[in-house]
C-alpha positions in Angstrom: 119.4 142.9 102.4 120.6 145.9 104.1 119.8 147.7 107.8 118.6 150.5 106.0 116.2 148.2 103.9 114.7 146.2 107.4 114.3 149.1 108.8 112.0 150.9 106.0 110.2 147.2 105.5 109.2 146.9 109.3 109.1 150.3 110.3 110.0 151.8 113.3 107.6 150.4 115.8 108.3 146.7 114.6 112.0 147.6 115.1 111.7 149.0 118.8 109.5 145.9 119.4 111.7 143.7 118.6 114.5 145.5 120.2 112.8 145.6 123.1 112.0 141.8 122.9 115.6 141.1 122.5 117.0 143.6 125.7 114.2 141.5 128.1 115.6 137.7 127.2 118.3 136.2 129.7 121.7 135.9 128.7 122.1 132.6 127.5 123.5 129.4 129.7 127.3 128.3 129.0 125.4 124.6 128.2 123.1 126.3 125.6 126.5 128.2 124.3 128.4 125.0 124.3 125.6 123.0 122.1 125.2 126.3 119.8 128.8 126.1 119.1 128.4 122.1 118.5 125.7 122.4 115.7 127.5 125.1 113.6 130.9 123.5 114.3 129.9 120.3 113.2 126.2 119.7 111.2 124.7 116.4 111.1 126.6 115.4 114.2 129.5 115.2 112.2 132.8 113.6 114.5 136.0 116.2 113.8 138.7 114.9 112.7 142.1 115.5 113.6 145.1 116.0 111.9 148.4 115.2 113.3 151.6 116.8 112.0 152.3 113.9 110.0 149.2 113.5 108.0 149.2 117.2 107.5 152.6 117.1 105.8 151.9 114.0 103.7 
């Protein structure tokens, strides 16, 4: 869905309300950013596998 389609579907009043809420929200803490980074880079708690140069060459 494009931005224009979302705006047409929701209307200007709803878009303005959403923007007000987003603007009023505080910045996330570094801890929250780190937690979200782990969630998006390691889904299901998977432990990243470190590839050594010797293993990469094989």
